[in-house]
C-alpha positions in Angstrom: 2.8 21.3 0.5 5.8 20.0 0.8 6.2 17.7 -2.3 7.7 14.6 -0.1 5.0 14.8 2.7 2.2 15.1 -0.2 4.0 12.1 -2.0 4.0 10.1 1.1 0.3 10.8 2.2 -0.9 9.9 -1.3 0.8 6.8 -1.2 -0.6 6.1 2.2 -4.2 6.7 0.7 -3.3 4.6 -2.3 -2.1 1.8 -0.5 -5.3 1.8 1.7 -7.3 1.4 -1.6 -4.4 -1.3 -2.5 -5.0 -3.4 0.2 -8.7 -3.6 0.1 -8.8 -4.2 -3.6 -6.1 -7.2 -3.1 -7.7 -8.3 0.2 -10.8 -7.0 0.8 -12.7 -9.7 -1.1 -11.5 -12.1 1.4 -13.3 -10.3 4.2 -16.3 -9.9 1.8 -16.1 -13.7 1.3 -15.8 -14.6 5.1 -18.5 -12.4 6.2 -20.9 -14.2 3.3 -21.1 -10.8 1.5 -19.6 -12.0 -1.6 -18.9 -16.1 -1.1 -21.4 -16.7 -3.9 -19.8 -14.1 -6.4 -18.1 -16.0 -9.3 -14.4 -15.2 -9.8 -15.2 -12.7 -12.5 -17.3 -10.7 -10.2 -14.6 -10.5 -7.9 -11.9 -9.4 -10.0 -14.4 -6.6 -11.5 -15.0 -5.4 -7.8 -11.3 -5.5 -7.0 -10.6 -3.7 -10.1 -13.0 -0.7 -9.3 -10.9 -0.2 -6.1 -7.8 -0.4 -7.7 -8.7 2.3 -9.6 -9.3 4.6 -6.9 -5.9 3.3 -6.1 -4.3 4.6 -9.0 -6.3 7.8 -8.7 -3.5 8.3 -5.6 -0.6 6.4 -6.9 0.0 7.8 -10.2 -0.1 11.6 -8.6 1.8 10.4 -5.8 4.6 9.4 -8.3 4.4 12.2 -10.4 4.8 14.8 -7.5 7.4 12.9 -5.8 9.7 11.7 -8.9 12.8 14.2 -9.1 12.6 14.3 -13.2 9.2 16.4 -12.1 11.0 18.4 -9.6 10.0 16.2 -7.0 12.6 15.2 -4.1 12.7 11.2 -5.0 14.6 9.1 -7.5 12.6 6.1 -8.9 14.2 3.8 -6.4 13.3 5.9 -3.7 9.9 6.3 -4.3 9.6 2.4 -5.0 11.3 1.5 -1.8 9.2 4.2 0.2 6.0 2.9 -1.4 6.9 -0.9 -0.2 7.5 0.4 3.3 4.1 2.1 3.2 2.6 -0.9 1.8 3.7 -3.0 4.7 3.0 -0.9 7.0 -0.7 -0.3 5.9 -1.2 -3.8 5.1 -0.1 -5.1 8.8 -2.6 -2.2 10.1 -5.7 -3.3 8.1 -5.1 -7.0 8.6 -4.6 -6.5 12.8 -7.7 -4.4 12.7 -9.9 -5.7 10.0 -9.3 -9.0 9.2 -8.7 -9.9 13.0 -6.8 -13.4 13.8 -3.4 -12.5 12.7 -0.5 -12.0 15.2 2.3 -9.8 14.9 5.3 -12.2 15.7 8.8 -11.3 16.3 9.9 -12.2 12.8 7.4 -9.8 11.3 8.7 -6.8 13.4 12.2 -7.7 12.4 11.4 -8.0 8.6 9.4 -4.3 9.2 13.2 -3.3 10.9 14.9 -4.7 7.9 12.8 -2.8 5.5 13.0 0.6 7.3 16.7 -0.2 6.6 16.3 -0.6 3.4 14.8 2.8 3.0 17.8 4.2 5.1 20.1 2.8 2.6 18.2 4.0 -0.5 18.9 7.4 0.7 22.4 7.4 1.2 24.6 8.9 -1.1 
């Protein structure tokens, strides 16, 4: 498979796990599942999810990095990762958490981020 596509797919999977590691405990709390958990329990739970996130992020960076034969510089990898993070976060928040509204300023911010990705790939 193409290293660029593999890298982006791994980043998407990684960011799904990252979003749930960072924000999933809030959904569990609001649904009453973890409302009585101590903070250290929530942290350990999130670390467990983050381990899965790293299991996809590290290979994505190794495969995608130009120093390992991949197509992307470190700067490009980072900007791609941030763009993927915002897209995944937005989808998860709108469909899993609910109650969030996508407003014009969010859309404009996403367009500016896409412009940042475009600028990162210019010579």
